[in-house]
N, C-alpha and C positions, 0 to 999 in steps of 0.2 A: 378377306383382308390379309395382305402379305405380312411377312415378318418385319419387313422394312418399315411399312406404314405403322404397325403396332409399336415398333421402337420409336418412331417419330412422335406418335401420340404420347407415349410414356415420357419421352424427353421433354416435350412441350409442357406436360402436366408438372413435371419436376421444376422446370424453369419458372412456371407461373407460381407454384408454391414457394419457391425460393424468393421470388420477387415480392410476394405478399409478406413473407416473413421478414425480409429486409426492410420494407416500408414500415411494417409494424414495429420493428426494433428501432429504426433510426428516426422516425418522424418525431417522437418526443424530443430528441436531441436537436433536430432542426427547428422545432417550434420554440425551444428554449433560446436558440441563437437569434431567431428573427424577433422574438419578443423583446430581447435585450436591446435591440436597436430601434424599436418602435417608440413613438411618442405616446403619451398617456391617452390621448384621444383615439389613437389607432388601436391601442390595447383593449379599450373598453367599447370599441365600435361593434355594433351588431352585425356588420358586414365582414365576412371572412376575408382576411388578407394574408395570403401566403408569403408575400414579399412586402417589406416596409415601403410605404409610399414616400416617406420623408425620413430616411435613416438618420439617427442621431446618436451621439455618444453621451448624452445627458445622463442616462441611467448609470453609466460607468463612473462618471465624475461625481454624481450625487452619492453613489454607493461608497466610493472611496473617501470622500471628504465630508459625508453627512454626519448626522447625530449618532447613528449606530456605528461603533468603532470597528468596521469590517477590516480595516488595515491592521488593527491590533490583533484581531482574531487570526488573520492571515499570518502575521509575524509569529504568533504563538505556535501555530501549526507547523510552520517551516522549521522553527527552532526545535520543537519537541520531536518532530518526525525525523529530522536530520540526526539529532543526537541518538534517537532510538536506532536508526540505521547503523551508525558507527558502533554503538555499544553491542548491538546484536552480532555484527560481523566479527568484532574482536573476541567476544566470548565464544561464539560458534566455532571460529577457526581454532582457538586454543583448546576448547573442549573436544572438538573432533580429532585434533591431533593426539590428544591424550587417549581417547577411546580407540583410535585406529592404530597408533604406533607404540603406546606404552602399556606396560603390565603393572597392575596395582590391585590392591584388595578392593572388594566390593564393586568391581568394574561392571559386571553383569547386572547387579541390582540397580546401580545408578543409571545404566542405559534403559533398563526396564521402567524406572521411575519417570524418565523423560517421555517414554512412550505412553505410560499411563496418564501423564498430565494432559495429554491431548484428548483423552476420552471424556473429559469434563468440559462443559461450556464455560467460557471465560467469565460469564456473568455470575457463576458460582463463586468466583474469587472476589467479587466486589466487597462483600461485608468483611471478610478477613483482611483484605487490603486496606479498607477504610480504617479499621481498628488499628492496624499496624502503623499506617501513616499518621493517624491521630496521635499515637504515643510517640512517634518519631518526629513530629512536627513537619511532616512532608505534605500535608494538605495545602492546596492552593499554591503549589510550587511547580515549576517546570521539571525540577529534578524528580519529584514524585510521579508526575505523568510519564516521564521517560522510563522510570523503573517499572511502572504499571504496564506500559506498552511492551517493554522488553520481556516481561514475565510471560507473555503469550507468544512472542516472536522467537525467543531464544531456543525453546525446545525443538521447534520446527527447523530452525537454522542449524542446530547441532546435528540432527539426523540427516539433513540434506548434505552438509559439509562432510560428515563421516562417510557417506556413500561415495563422494568424490575422492576423499582421502584413501579409502580402501582400494580404489581403482588404480592408484599410482603404484607401480611395481616396487616392492621392497628392495630390489636390487639397487635402486637409486639411493636409498638410505644407506645401504652397506657401502656403496662406492663413496658417498659423501663422508661417512665416518672414517673410512680408510684414509681420506685426504685430510682428516683432522677436524671435521665440522662438529661443532657442538649441536645440541638439540635445537637451540634457538636459531643458529645459522642454517641448520638443515631445513627448518620450517621457513625461514625468511628467504633464503637464497635458492633452495631447490624446489620446495613444495608450492609456495605461494604463487610463483609464476604459472605453474600448471593448473592451479585452482582458480584462476581469475574468473572464468565463466560462472563457476559456482558461487564465488564471492559476490559477483554482480547480482546473480539471481536472488541470493539471500538478502542482499541490501535492498533490492527493489521490493521484495516481499515485505520486509520490515518497515520500509518507508510507507508503503501503501496501507499496510495494516494500521500503522499509527495515524496516518493522515485521515483515514475514513472512520476511525474509532469514535463512537459516540458515547458509549456507556461510561467508560473510565473518566473522561473529563466532565461528564454530566454529574457524576457522584463525587469525584475527588476535588473538584474545583467549584467554589461558590462565588468567588470574586468575579464581577463582570469583566474586568480587564484581564483576567487570567484565562478566559475561555478560548478554546480552539475554534476553528472555523465551522465544523459541523454543529457544535453546541451553540455558537454565536448565531448561526443562521436559523437554528431552531427557535431561539428566543426572539430573534428579529422577526420571524414569520408571525409570531404571536403578538407582536407589538407594532412597530413602524411599518414593516413590510406586509402587513395584513392586506393593504390595498395597493401597495406599490409593487406590482408584479414585474414591472420593468427592472426595478432595483434588485428584486429577488433573483430574476434570471441572470442579471449581470453578475451578482455575487456567486451564483451557481457556476457560471462560466469561469470566474476567477478560481473557484475551488477545484475545478477540473483541470486547469492548465498545468500546474506542476506535475501531477502524475503522468499526463500525456506527454509533456515535453521531456520528462525524465525517461519515460519508456522509449521515446524516439531516439534519445541520445545514447542509450545503452542497449538497444534492441539486439544488436549483433551479438554481444556477449550474453545477453539474457536468453535469447533463443538457443544459442549453442549450449548454454548451461542447462536449460530445461531438457533439451534433447539428449544431452549426455546423461543427465539424471534418469531419464526414462529408459535409456539403453542399459544403464547399470542396474535399474530396478528389475 
Protein backbone atom coordinates (compact mmCIF):
# COMPACT_ATOMS: atom_id res chain seq x y z
CA UNK A 1 0.00 0.00 0.00
CA UNK A 2 1.47 3.34 -1.04
CA UNK A 3 1.88 6.31 1.18
CA UNK A 4 -0.77 8.17 -0.80
CA UNK A 5 -3.39 5.45 -0.28
CA UNK A 6 -2.58 5.27 3.45
CA UNK A 7 -3.03 9.02 3.65
CA UNK A 8 -6.34 8.77 1.80
CA UNK A 9 -7.61 6.06 4.15
CA UNK A 10 -6.55 8.11 7.18
CA UNK A 11 -8.24 11.21 5.80
CA UNK A 12 -11.43 9.25 5.09
CA UNK A 13 -11.48 7.86 8.64
CA UNK A 14 -11.05 11.35 10.07
CA UNK A 15 -13.87 12.70 7.89
CA UNK A 16 -16.17 9.86 8.98
CA UNK A 17 -15.36 10.39 12.66
CA UNK A 18 -15.92 14.13 12.33
CA UNK A 19 -19.23 13.54 10.59
CA UNK A 20 -20.38 11.13 13.31
CA UNK A 21 -19.36 13.59 16.01
CA UNK A 22 -21.15 16.42 14.21
CA UNK A 23 -24.38 14.41 13.92
CA UNK A 24 -24.10 13.28 17.54
CA UNK A 25 -23.72 16.90 18.67
CA UNK A 26 -26.26 18.63 16.45
CA UNK A 27 -29.05 16.04 16.22
CA UNK A 28 -30.53 16.94 19.67
CA UNK A 29 -30.69 20.57 18.56
CA UNK A 30 -32.35 19.55 15.30
CA UNK A 31 -34.83 17.34 17.15
CA UNK A 32 -35.71 20.22 19.47
CA UNK A 33 -36.40 22.46 16.46
CA UNK A 34 -38.59 20.00 14.58
CA UNK A 35 -40.50 18.98 17.72
CA UNK A 36 -41.39 22.60 18.39
CA UNK A 37 -43.12 22.78 15.00
CA UNK A 38 -44.94 19.44 15.23
CA UNK A 39 -48.54 18.88 16.22
CA UNK A 40 -49.35 16.88 19.35
CA UNK A 41 -50.34 13.84 17.25
CA UNK A 42 -47.02 13.90 15.40
CA UNK A 43 -45.01 14.27 18.61
CA UNK A 44 -46.58 11.18 20.19
CA UNK A 45 -46.74 9.18 16.98
CA UNK A 46 -44.96 5.83 17.06
CA UNK A 47 -43.63 6.47 13.55
CA UNK A 48 -40.35 8.39 13.44
CA UNK A 49 -40.78 11.73 11.64
CA UNK A 50 -37.60 13.68 10.98
CA UNK A 51 -39.58 16.47 9.30
CA UNK A 52 -42.97 17.79 10.50
CA UNK A 53 -45.73 16.71 8.13
CA UNK A 54 -47.91 19.68 9.12
CA UNK A 55 -45.69 22.44 10.58
CA UNK A 56 -47.48 24.64 13.10
CA UNK A 57 -46.75 27.64 15.32
CA UNK A 58 -49.33 26.54 17.87
CA UNK A 59 -46.69 25.44 20.36
CA UNK A 60 -45.05 28.88 20.32
CA UNK A 61 -48.36 30.72 20.69
CA UNK A 62 -49.51 28.48 23.52
CA UNK A 63 -46.14 28.71 25.24
CA UNK A 64 -46.17 32.54 25.11
CA UNK A 65 -49.82 33.11 26.04
CA UNK A 66 -50.58 30.00 28.11
CA UNK A 67 -51.09 29.47 31.83
CA UNK A 68 -47.37 29.10 32.61
CA UNK A 69 -45.99 32.70 32.44
CA UNK A 70 -43.05 31.99 30.13
CA UNK A 71 -42.99 35.59 28.91
CA UNK A 72 -42.59 36.74 32.52
CA UNK A 73 -39.68 34.35 33.01
CA UNK A 74 -38.18 35.60 29.74
CA UNK A 75 -38.51 39.25 30.78
CA UNK A 76 -36.90 38.53 34.16
CA UNK A 77 -33.97 36.82 32.47
CA UNK A 78 -33.48 39.67 30.00
CA UNK A 79 -33.55 42.31 32.74
CA UNK A 80 -31.26 40.53 35.21
CA UNK A 81 -28.77 39.34 32.56
CA UNK A 82 -28.55 42.78 30.93
CA UNK A 83 -28.04 44.54 34.28
CA UNK A 84 -25.42 41.96 35.25
CA UNK A 85 -23.62 42.62 31.97
CA UNK A 86 -23.58 46.39 32.55
CA UNK A 87 -22.52 46.09 36.20
CA UNK A 88 -19.76 43.58 35.41
CA UNK A 89 -18.32 45.73 32.63
CA UNK A 90 -18.36 48.89 34.76
CA UNK A 91 -16.72 47.30 37.80
CA UNK A 92 -14.25 45.25 35.75
CA UNK A 93 -13.01 48.23 33.73
CA UNK A 94 -12.57 50.45 36.79
CA UNK A 95 -10.91 47.72 38.87
CA UNK A 96 -8.64 46.70 36.00
CA UNK A 97 -7.59 50.32 35.52
CA UNK A 98 -6.70 50.55 39.20
CA UNK A 99 -4.75 47.30 39.23
CA UNK A 100 -2.96 48.05 35.97
CA UNK A 101 -2.23 51.77 36.20
CA UNK A 102 -2.38 52.87 39.84
CA UNK A 103 -0.19 52.21 42.87
CA UNK A 104 -1.86 51.71 46.24
CA UNK A 105 -1.55 49.65 49.40
CA UNK A 106 -2.65 46.02 49.45
CA UNK A 107 -2.68 45.90 45.66
CA UNK A 108 -1.15 42.44 45.41
CA UNK A 109 -3.31 40.86 48.16
CA UNK A 110 -6.45 42.22 46.49
CA UNK A 111 -5.44 40.77 43.14
CA UNK A 112 -4.66 37.46 44.81
CA UNK A 113 -8.04 37.44 46.54
CA UNK A 114 -9.77 37.77 43.16
CA UNK A 115 -7.80 34.81 41.90
CA UNK A 116 -8.54 32.74 44.99
CA UNK A 117 -12.24 33.49 44.64
CA UNK A 118 -12.24 31.51 41.40
CA UNK A 119 -10.95 28.39 43.16
CA UNK A 120 -14.25 27.79 44.94
CA UNK A 121 -17.40 26.63 43.14
CA UNK A 122 -20.07 29.29 43.18
CA UNK A 123 -22.50 26.89 44.84
CA UNK A 124 -20.43 27.38 48.02
CA UNK A 125 -21.63 31.01 48.01
CA UNK A 126 -25.30 30.10 48.11
CA UNK A 127 -25.76 29.86 51.89
CA UNK A 128 -23.73 33.03 52.75
CA UNK A 129 -25.49 34.95 49.97
CA UNK A 130 -28.89 33.75 51.14
CA UNK A 131 -28.21 34.91 54.71
CA UNK A 132 -26.85 38.27 53.54
CA UNK A 133 -29.78 38.85 51.21
CA UNK A 134 -32.23 37.80 53.91
CA UNK A 135 -30.85 40.45 56.27
CA UNK A 136 -30.69 43.03 53.46
CA UNK A 137 -34.22 42.31 52.16
CA UNK A 138 -32.86 41.40 48.72
CA UNK A 139 -34.53 38.01 48.41
CA UNK A 140 -37.11 37.79 45.61
CA UNK A 141 -35.75 40.91 43.91
CA UNK A 142 -34.05 41.49 40.58
CA UNK A 143 -31.45 43.61 42.36
CA UNK A 144 -30.47 40.65 44.51
CA UNK A 145 -30.17 38.36 41.49
CA UNK A 146 -28.01 40.90 39.66
CA UNK A 147 -25.65 41.17 42.63
CA UNK A 148 -25.48 37.38 42.94
CA UNK A 149 -24.73 36.93 39.24
CA UNK A 150 -22.14 39.70 39.31
CA UNK A 151 -20.38 38.16 42.31
CA UNK A 152 -19.17 35.32 40.09
CA UNK A 153 -18.71 37.29 36.85
CA UNK A 154 -16.77 40.29 38.16
CA UNK A 155 -13.58 38.46 39.33
CA UNK A 156 -13.21 36.86 35.89
CA UNK A 157 -13.97 40.16 34.19
CA UNK A 158 -11.39 42.04 36.26
CA UNK A 159 -8.60 39.60 35.45
CA UNK A 160 -9.55 39.57 31.78
CA UNK A 161 -9.66 43.37 31.51
CA UNK A 162 -6.41 43.76 33.46
CA UNK A 163 -4.66 41.61 30.85
CA UNK A 164 -5.93 43.94 28.15
CA UNK A 165 -5.03 47.04 30.13
CA UNK A 166 -1.48 45.79 30.75
CA UNK A 167 -0.98 45.37 26.99
CA UNK A 168 -1.61 49.07 26.30
CA UNK A 169 1.75 50.91 26.30
CA UNK A 170 2.32 53.21 29.24
CA UNK A 171 3.66 55.81 26.80
CA UNK A 172 0.06 56.58 25.83
CA UNK A 173 -0.73 57.41 29.46
CA UNK A 174 2.30 59.69 29.72
CA UNK A 175 1.44 61.50 26.49
CA UNK A 176 -2.15 61.99 27.65
CA UNK A 177 -1.07 63.33 31.03
CA UNK A 178 1.31 65.79 29.34
CA UNK A 179 -1.71 67.05 27.37
CA UNK A 180 -3.53 67.63 30.65
CA UNK A 181 -5.75 64.51 30.84
CA UNK A 182 -7.05 63.52 34.22
CA UNK A 183 -7.27 59.86 35.21
CA UNK A 184 -10.96 59.73 34.23
CA UNK A 185 -10.31 61.32 30.83
CA UNK A 186 -7.35 59.02 30.30
CA UNK A 187 -9.56 56.00 30.86
CA UNK A 188 -12.52 57.36 28.88
CA UNK A 189 -10.81 58.95 25.88
CA UNK A 190 -7.58 56.97 25.50
CA UNK A 191 -7.94 53.50 26.96
CA UNK A 192 -11.60 52.56 26.43
CA UNK A 193 -11.51 52.74 22.61
CA UNK A 194 -8.52 50.39 22.64
CA UNK A 195 -10.23 48.00 25.07
CA UNK A 196 -13.48 47.59 23.11
CA UNK A 197 -12.86 43.91 22.13
CA UNK A 198 -12.11 43.01 25.74
CA UNK A 199 -15.16 44.91 26.98
CA UNK A 200 -17.38 43.04 24.54
CA UNK A 201 -15.88 39.70 25.57
CA UNK A 202 -16.44 40.43 29.27
CA UNK A 203 -19.98 41.61 28.59
CA UNK A 204 -20.89 38.49 26.61
CA UNK A 205 -19.41 36.26 29.30
CA UNK A 206 -21.35 38.04 32.06
CA UNK A 207 -24.62 37.96 30.10
CA UNK A 208 -24.38 34.26 29.27
CA UNK A 209 -23.29 33.36 32.79
CA UNK A 210 -26.35 35.14 34.22
CA UNK A 211 -28.71 33.86 31.52
CA UNK A 212 -27.82 30.21 32.09
CA UNK A 213 -27.49 30.38 35.88
CA UNK A 214 -29.91 28.04 37.62
CA UNK A 215 -28.82 27.77 41.25
CA UNK A 216 -28.89 31.42 42.30
CA UNK A 217 -32.47 32.13 41.12
CA UNK A 218 -33.57 28.72 42.38
CA UNK A 219 -32.44 29.55 45.93
CA UNK A 220 -32.79 33.33 46.09
CA UNK A 221 -36.20 33.64 44.42
CA UNK A 222 -39.30 31.90 45.74
CA UNK A 223 -42.03 33.97 44.06
CA UNK A 224 -43.30 32.32 40.82
CA UNK A 225 -43.47 35.70 39.05
CA UNK A 226 -39.85 36.44 39.97
CA UNK A 227 -38.31 33.33 38.40
CA UNK A 228 -35.90 33.51 35.51
CA UNK A 229 -36.24 31.35 32.40
CA UNK A 230 -34.08 28.35 33.50
CA UNK A 231 -35.94 28.03 36.81
CA UNK A 232 -39.29 28.69 35.17
CA UNK A 233 -38.75 25.91 32.64
CA UNK A 234 -37.62 23.57 35.42
CA UNK A 235 -40.87 24.08 37.31
CA UNK A 236 -42.90 24.04 34.11
CA UNK A 237 -41.42 20.67 33.15
CA UNK A 238 -42.60 19.31 36.49
CA UNK A 239 -46.14 20.63 35.98
CA UNK A 240 -47.83 21.72 32.78
CA UNK A 241 -45.05 20.78 30.35
CA UNK A 242 -44.81 17.25 31.70
CA UNK A 243 -46.77 16.06 28.64
CA UNK A 244 -46.53 19.17 26.46
CA UNK A 245 -43.24 18.42 24.73
CA UNK A 246 -44.01 20.81 21.89
CA UNK A 247 -44.43 23.69 24.31
CA UNK A 248 -41.28 22.73 26.17
CA UNK A 249 -39.24 22.62 22.96
CA UNK A 250 -40.68 25.98 21.89
CA UNK A 251 -39.72 27.48 25.25
CA UNK A 252 -36.24 25.96 24.94
CA UNK A 253 -35.81 27.61 21.54
CA UNK A 254 -36.92 30.92 23.05
CA UNK A 255 -34.32 30.58 25.81
CA UNK A 256 -31.60 29.90 23.23
CA UNK A 257 -32.35 32.84 20.93
CA UNK A 258 -30.95 35.82 22.91
CA UNK A 259 -27.48 34.27 23.47
CA UNK A 260 -27.28 33.17 19.83
CA UNK A 261 -28.44 36.52 18.42
CA UNK A 262 -26.19 38.40 20.83
CA UNK A 263 -23.18 36.34 19.83
CA UNK A 264 -23.88 36.87 16.12
CA UNK A 265 -24.19 40.62 16.68
CA UNK A 266 -20.87 41.02 18.52
CA UNK A 267 -18.87 38.08 17.18
CA UNK A 268 -16.36 40.32 15.41
CA UNK A 269 -15.36 42.08 18.63
CA UNK A 270 -15.74 38.94 20.73
CA UNK A 271 -13.42 36.80 18.58
CA UNK A 272 -10.81 39.55 18.32
CA UNK A 273 -11.01 40.06 22.08
CA UNK A 274 -10.60 36.38 22.89
CA UNK A 275 -7.72 36.00 20.43
CA UNK A 276 -6.02 39.07 21.84
CA UNK A 277 -6.45 37.72 25.35
CA UNK A 278 -4.94 34.40 24.29
CA UNK A 279 -1.98 36.15 22.68
CA UNK A 280 -1.40 38.20 25.82
CA UNK A 281 -1.65 35.13 28.02
